[in-house]
N, CA, C and O atoms as CSV, one atom per row, in Angstrom:
chain,resi,resn,atom,element,x,y,z
A,1,MET,N,N,16.020,-17.856,-9.781
A,1,MET,CA,C,16.589,-17.894,-8.886
A,1,MET,C,C,16.506,-16.170,-8.687
A,1,MET,O,O,16.036,-15.570,-7.719
A,2,ILE,N,N,17.124,-15.588,-9.937
A,2,ILE,CA,C,17.420,-14.117,-10.267
A,2,ILE,C,C,16.196,-13.133,-9.874
A,2,ILE,O,O,16.297,-12.041,-9.314
A,3,LEU,N,N,15.234,-13.664,-10.224
A,3,LEU,CA,C,13.621,-12.891,-9.612
A,3,LEU,C,C,13.575,-13.122,-8.708
A,3,LEU,O,O,12.453,-12.709,-8.417
A,4,LYS,N,N,14.263,-13.836,-7.228
A,4,LYS,CA,C,13.970,-14.165,-6.214
A,4,LYS,C,C,14.801,-13.115,-5.602
A,4,LYS,O,O,14.570,-12.526,-4.547
A,5,LEU,N,N,15.905,-12.941,-6.486
A,5,LEU,CA,C,17.284,-11.791,-5.727
A,5,LEU,C,C,16.562,-10.765,-5.938
A,5,LEU,O,O,16.408,-10.084,-4.924
A,6,ILE,N,N,15.765,-10.161,-7.387
A,6,ILE,CA,C,15.408,-9.120,-7.206
A,6,ILE,C,C,15.081,-8.593,-6.210
A,6,ILE,O,O,15.553,-7.656,-5.567
A,7,LEU,N,N,13.868,-9.505,-6.031
A,7,LEU,CA,C,12.486,-9.186,-4.740
A,7,LEU,C,C,12.385,-9.486,-3.748
A,7,LEU,O,O,11.402,-9.500,-3.007
A,8,LEU,N,N,13.635,-9.835,-3.567
A,8,LEU,CA,C,15.057,-9.703,-2.077
A,8,LEU,C,C,14.799,-8.830,-1.766
A,8,LEU,O,O,14.125,-8.459,-0.805
A,9,ALA,N,N,15.883,-7.742,-3.439
A,9,ALA,CA,C,16.380,-6.277,-2.744
A,9,ALA,C,C,15.603,-5.629,-2.891
A,9,ALA,O,O,15.929,-4.467,-2.650
A,10,LEU,N,N,14.088,-5.821,-3.358
A,10,LEU,CA,C,13.430,-4.365,-3.118
A,10,LEU,C,C,12.651,-4.159,-2.007
A,10,LEU,O,O,12.358,-3.109,-1.436
A,11,ILE,N,N,12.292,-5.537,-1.728
A,11,ILE,CA,C,11.997,-5.629,-0.576
A,11,ILE,C,C,12.755,-4.644,0.957
A,11,ILE,O,O,12.208,-3.897,1.769
A,12,ILE,N,N,14.066,-5.056,0.823
A,12,ILE,CA,C,14.922,-4.800,1.567
A,12,ILE,C,C,14.743,-3.245,1.699
A,12,ILE,O,O,14.390,-2.631,2.705
A,13,TRP,N,N,15.220,-2.496,-0.149
A,13,TRP,CA,C,15.047,-1.399,0.102
A,13,TRP,C,C,13.943,-0.793,0.497
A,13,TRP,O,O,14.261,0.168,1.198
A,14,ALA,N,N,12.229,-0.939,0.329
A,14,ALA,CA,C,11.390,-1.086,0.839
A,14,ALA,C,C,11.481,-0.336,2.257
A,14,ALA,O,O,11.447,0.821,2.676
A,15,VAL,N,N,11.648,-1.947,2.881
A,15,VAL,CA,C,12.035,-1.541,4.579
A,15,VAL,C,C,12.883,-0.300,4.764
A,15,VAL,O,O,12.371,0.680,5.304
A,16,TYR,N,N,14.184,-0.268,4.342
A,16,TYR,CA,C,15.212,0.984,4.233
A,16,TYR,C,C,14.631,2.079,4.425
A,16,TYR,O,O,14.748,2.844,5.382
A,17,TYR,N,N,13.874,2.182,3.341
A,17,TYR,CA,C,13.170,3.517,2.616
A,17,TYR,C,C,12.278,4.188,3.590
A,17,TYR,O,O,12.521,5.356,3.896
A,18,PHE,N,N,10.976,3.380,4.257
A,18,PHE,CA,C,10.063,3.605,5.159
A,18,PHE,C,C,10.004,3.558,6.248
A,18,PHE,O,O,9.092,4.116,6.858
A,19,PHE,N,N,11.245,2.670,7.022
A,19,PHE,CA,C,11.551,2.881,8.124
A,19,PHE,C,C,12.857,3.714,8.790
A,19,PHE,O,O,12.924,4.318,9.861
A,20,PHE,N,N,13.808,3.523,7.801
A,20,PHE,CA,C,14.901,3.584,8.640
A,20,PHE,C,C,15.618,5.097,7.647
A,20,PHE,O,O,16.560,5.612,8.249
A,21,LYS,N,N,15.350,5.621,6.608
A,21,LYS,CA,C,15.670,6.635,6.137
A,21,LYS,C,C,15.311,7.942,6.725
A,21,LYS,O,O,14.233,8.498,6.935
A,22,LYS,N,N,16.498,8.249,6.919
A,22,LYS,CA,C,16.041,10.070,7.615
A,22,LYS,C,C,15.280,11.009,6.988
A,22,LYS,O,O,15.754,11.226,5.873
A,23,LYS,N,N,14.346,11.638,7.201
A,23,LYS,CA,C,13.794,12.230,6.494
A,23,LYS,C,C,14.125,13.899,6.447
A,23,LYS,O,O,13.643,14.681,7.266
A,24,SER,N,N,15.105,14.336,5.252
A,24,SER,CA,C,15.729,15.708,5.438
A,24,SER,C,C,14.630,17.076,5.616
A,24,SER,O,O,13.788,16.960,4.726
A,25,VAL,N,N,14.454,17.872,6.154
A,25,VAL,CA,C,13.721,18.920,7.017
A,25,VAL,C,C,14.611,20.173,6.639
A,25,VAL,O,O,15.773,20.353,7.004
A,26,ALA,N,N,13.366,21.536,5.331
A,26,ALA,CA,C,14.189,22.441,5.218
A,26,ALA,C,C,14.451,23.446,6.386
A,26,ALA,O,O,13.666,23.899,7.219
A,27,PRO,N,N,15.662,23.641,6.217
A,27,PRO,CA,C,15.811,24.976,7.400
A,27,PRO,C,C,14.718,26.298,7.301
A,27,PRO,O,O,14.277,26.978,6.375
A,28,GLN,N,N,14.520,26.265,8.913
A,28,GLN,CA,C,13.443,27.642,8.751
A,28,GLN,C,C,13.963,28.833,9.248
A,28,GLN,O,O,14.234,28.843,10.449
A,29,SER,N,N,14.153,29.787,8.628
A,29,SER,CA,C,14.126,31.022,9.609
A,29,SER,C,C,13.291,31.175,10.579
A,29,SER,O,O,12.200,30.622,10.720
A,30,GLU,N,N,14.092,32.354,11.630
A,30,GLU,CA,C,13.837,32.638,13.266
A,30,GLU,C,C,12.271,33.007,13.359
A,30,GLU,O,O,11.621,32.834,14.390
A,31,SER,N,N,11.748,33.528,12.184
A,31,SER,CA,C,10.625,34.070,12.281
A,31,SER,C,C,9.421,33.001,12.136
A,31,SER,O,O,8.406,32.820,12.808
A,32,ALA,N,N,9.891,32.432,11.104
A,32,ALA,CA,C,8.709,31.738,10.628
A,32,ALA,C,C,8.304,30.354,11.990
A,32,ALA,O,O,7.244,29.748,12.145
A,33,LYS,N,N,9.958,30.203,12.988
A,33,LYS,CA,C,9.383,29.495,14.017
A,33,LYS,C,C,8.208,29.324,15.029
A,33,LYS,O,O,7.930,30.384,15.589
A,34,PRO,N,N,7.702,28.611,15.279
A,34,PRO,CA,C,6.169,29.456,15.859
A,34,PRO,C,C,6.957,29.558,17.386
A,34,PRO,O,O,7.872,28.835,17.779
A,35,LYS,N,N,6.471,30.397,17.923
A,35,LYS,CA,C,6.487,30.755,19.416
A,35,LYS,C,C,5.816,29.380,20.536
A,35,LYS,O,O,4.746,28.790,20.386
A,36,PRO,N,N,6.519,29.234,21.281
A,36,PRO,CA,C,6.018,28.347,22.288
A,36,PRO,C,C,4.963,28.563,23.264
A,36,PRO,O,O,4.968,29.459,24.108
A,37,LYS,N,N,4.248,27.873,23.132
A,37,LYS,CA,C,2.816,28.466,24.333
A,37,LYS,C,C,3.510,28.444,25.584
A,37,LYS,O,O,4.463,27.763,25.963
A,38,THR,N,N,2.816,29.352,26.159
A,38,THR,CA,C,3.563,29.500,27.451
A,38,THR,C,C,1.970,29.415,28.732
A,38,THR,O,O,1.116,30.021,28.084
A,39,ASN,N,N,1.567,29.158,29.537
A,39,ASN,CA,C,0.394,29.284,30.314
A,39,ASN,C,C,0.768,30.183,31.626
A,39,ASN,O,O,0.267,30.151,32.750
A,40,GLU,N,N,2.052,31.179,30.983
A,40,GLU,CA,C,1.903,32.061,31.902
A,40,GLU,C,C,0.446,33.425,32.157
A,40,GLU,O,O,-0.207,34.014,31.295
A,41,MET,N,N,0.376,33.528,33.760
A,41,MET,CA,C,-0.912,34.467,33.758
A,41,MET,C,C,-0.471,35.746,34.489
A,41,MET,O,O,0.116,35.713,35.571
A,42,VAL,N,N,-0.907,37.298,33.585
A,42,VAL,CA,C,-0.467,38.500,33.982
A,42,VAL,C,C,-1.756,39.382,34.877
A,42,VAL,O,O,-2.895,39.518,34.430
A,43,GLU,N,N,-1.469,39.714,35.696
A,43,GLU,CA,C,-2.806,40.513,36.465
A,43,GLU,C,C,-2.720,41.894,35.566
A,43,GLU,O,O,-1.755,42.505,35.106
A,44,CYS,N,N,-3.882,42.082,35.523
A,44,CYS,CA,C,-4.079,43.407,34.700
A,44,CYS,C,C,-4.182,44.767,35.827
A,44,CYS,O,O,-4.878,44.652,36.836
A,45,ALA,N,N,-3.611,45.716,35.610
A,45,ALA,CA,C,-3.104,46.603,36.019
A,45,ALA,C,C,-3.881,47.802,36.709
A,45,ALA,O,O,-3.821,48.493,37.726
A,46,SER,N,N,-4.803,47.611,35.327
A,46,SER,CA,C,-6.073,48.542,35.646
A,46,SER,C,C,-7.137,48.108,37.403
A,46,SER,O,O,-7.264,48.651,38.500
A,47,CYS,N,N,-7.717,46.734,36.665
A,47,CYS,CA,C,-8.744,46.066,36.712
A,47,CYS,C,C,-8.499,44.740,38.318
A,47,CYS,O,O,-9.131,44.242,39.249
A,48,GLY,N,N,-7.700,44.748,37.946
A,48,GLY,CA,C,-6.918,43.536,38.290
A,48,GLY,C,C,-7.235,41.499,37.805
A,48,GLY,O,O,-6.847,40.499,38.409
A,49,THR,N,N,-7.924,41.599,36.736
A,49,THR,CA,C,-8.240,40.196,36.451
A,49,THR,C,C,-6.970,39.946,35.573
A,49,THR,O,O,-6.414,40.726,34.800
A,50,PHE,N,N,-6.696,38.831,35.849
A,50,PHE,CA,C,-5.680,37.486,35.277
A,50,PHE,C,C,-5.647,37.254,33.949
A,50,PHE,O,O,-6.451,36.351,33.718
A,51,CYS,N,N,-5.335,37.469,33.369
A,51,CYS,CA,C,-4.951,37.160,31.427
A,51,CYS,C,C,-3.999,36.441,31.322
A,51,CYS,O,O,-3.198,36.280,32.242
A,52,ASP,N,N,-3.863,35.622,29.673
A,52,ASP,CA,C,-2.841,35.001,29.483
A,52,ASP,C,C,-1.817,36.139,29.205
A,52,ASP,O,O,-2.236,37.234,28.832
A,53,ILE,N,N,-0.676,35.945,29.352
A,53,ILE,CA,C,0.963,36.846,28.754
A,53,ILE,C,C,0.568,37.062,27.309
A,53,ILE,O,O,0.565,38.249,26.982
A,54,ASP,N,N,0.272,36.294,26.476
A,54,ASP,CA,C,0.066,36.049,25.163
A,54,ASP,C,C,-0.746,36.745,24.635
A,54,ASP,O,O,-0.592,36.921,23.426
A,55,GLU,N,N,-2.018,37.466,25.377
A,55,GLU,CA,C,-3.122,38.262,24.976
A,55,GLU,C,C,-3.351,39.328,25.698
A,55,GLU,O,O,-4.333,40.051,25.535
A,56,ALA,N,N,-2.307,39.536,26.699
A,56,ALA,CA,C,-2.196,40.532,27.468
A,56,ALA,C,C,-1.307,41.983,26.975
A,56,ALA,O,O,-0.079,41.956,26.891
A,57,LEU,N,N,-1.925,42.934,26.742
A,57,LEU,CA,C,-1.480,44.414,26.413
A,57,LEU,C,C,-0.137,44.986,27.552
A,57,LEU,O,O,-0.130,45.135,28.774
A,58,LEU,N,N,0.843,45.185,26.571
A,58,LEU,CA,C,1.832,45.396,27.338
A,58,LEU,C,C,2.169,47.414,27.245
A,58,LEU,O,O,2.439,47.841,26.123
A,59,SER,N,N,2.130,48.215,28.165
A,59,SER,CA,C,1.841,49.291,28.282
A,59,SER,C,C,3.083,50.375,29.504
A,59,SER,O,O,2.650,50.477,30.652
A,60,ASN,N,N,3.868,50.777,29.345
A,60,ASN,CA,C,5.151,51.459,30.627
A,60,ASN,C,C,5.572,50.346,30.974
A,60,ASN,O,O,6.078,50.629,32.060
A,61,GLY,N,N,5.711,49.398,30.847
A,61,GLY,CA,C,5.858,48.092,31.924
A,61,GLY,C,C,4.623,47.616,32.856
A,61,GLY,O,O,4.679,47.105,33.975
A,62,LYS,N,N,3.915,47.813,32.362
A,62,LYS,CA,C,2.778,46.963,33.162
A,62,LYS,C,C,1.899,46.612,32.158
A,62,LYS,O,O,1.907,47.279,31.123
A,63,TYR,N,N,0.800,45.258,32.340
A,63,TYR,CA,C,0.109,44.706,31.458
A,63,TYR,C,C,-1.390,44.752,31.989
A,63,TYR,O,O,-1.893,44.495,33.082
A,64,TYR,N,N,-1.882,45.170,30.809
A,64,TYR,CA,C,-2.965,45.216,30.756
A,64,TYR,C,C,-4.119,44.164,29.965
A,64,TYR,O,O,-3.844,43.426,29.019
A,65,CYS,N,N,-5.361,44.295,30.563
A,65,CYS,CA,C,-6.312,42.933,29.890
A,65,CYS,C,C,-6.773,43.442,27.980
A,65,CYS,O,O,-6.593,42.947,26.868
A,66,SER,N,N,-7.488,44.803,28.607
A,66,SER,CA,C,-8.027,45.422,27.201
A,66,SER,C,C,-7.362,46.707,27.037
A,66,SER,O,O,-6.521,47.189,27.795
A,67,ASN,N,N,-8.005,47.400,25.559
A,67,ASN,CA,C,-7.666,48.754,25.732
A,67,ASN,C,C,-8.558,49.975,26.626
A,67,ASN,O,O,-8.360,51.164,26.874
A,68,GLU,N,N,-9.361,49.233,26.870
A,68,GLU,CA,C,-10.189,50.192,27.927
A,68,GLU,C,C,-9.646,50.228,29.284
A,68,GLU,O,O,-9.937,51.169,30.023
A,69,CYS,N,N,-8.804,49.187,29.710
A,69,CYS,CA,C,-8.190,48.876,31.251
A,69,CYS,C,C,-7.321,50.300,30.991
A,69,CYS,O,O,-7.312,51.315,31.688
A,70,MET,N,N,-6.365,49.923,29.350
A,70,MET,CA,C,-5.033,50.710,29.556
A,70,MET,C,C,-5.678,52.385,29.255
A,70,MET,O,O,-4.910,53.301,29.547
A,71,GLN,N,N,-6.725,52.664,28.821
A,71,GLN,CA,C,-7.202,53.928,28.802
A,71,GLN,C,C,-7.299,54.811,30.053
A,71,GLN,O,O,-6.831,55.909,30.353
A,72,LYS,N,N,-8.040,53.963,30.635
A,72,LYS,CA,C,-8.142,53.827,32.489
A,72,LYS,C,C,-6.983,54.566,33.117
A,72,LYS,O,O,-7.108,55.672,33.642
A,73,ALA,N,N,-5.724,53.821,33.024
A,73,ALA,CA,C,-5.417,53.702,33.759
A,73,ALA,C,C,-4.187,55.245,33.339
A,73,ALA,O,O,-3.357,55.617,34.169
């Protein structure tokens, strides 16, 4: 009888542990958080091609698709 109670307690504990217990998350610093991906496209001020804003180069308030275009302007 006692063995059945211990087994039942272990099963209840296992169900709680695997399904209901919240996992603790270590706090991350602001610099460690990944940037959200944006799909915003910008036009190159020199050649007019569109490129992703994350890959574009910003100089004097204008976006450029490459170093070559930035040097031309």
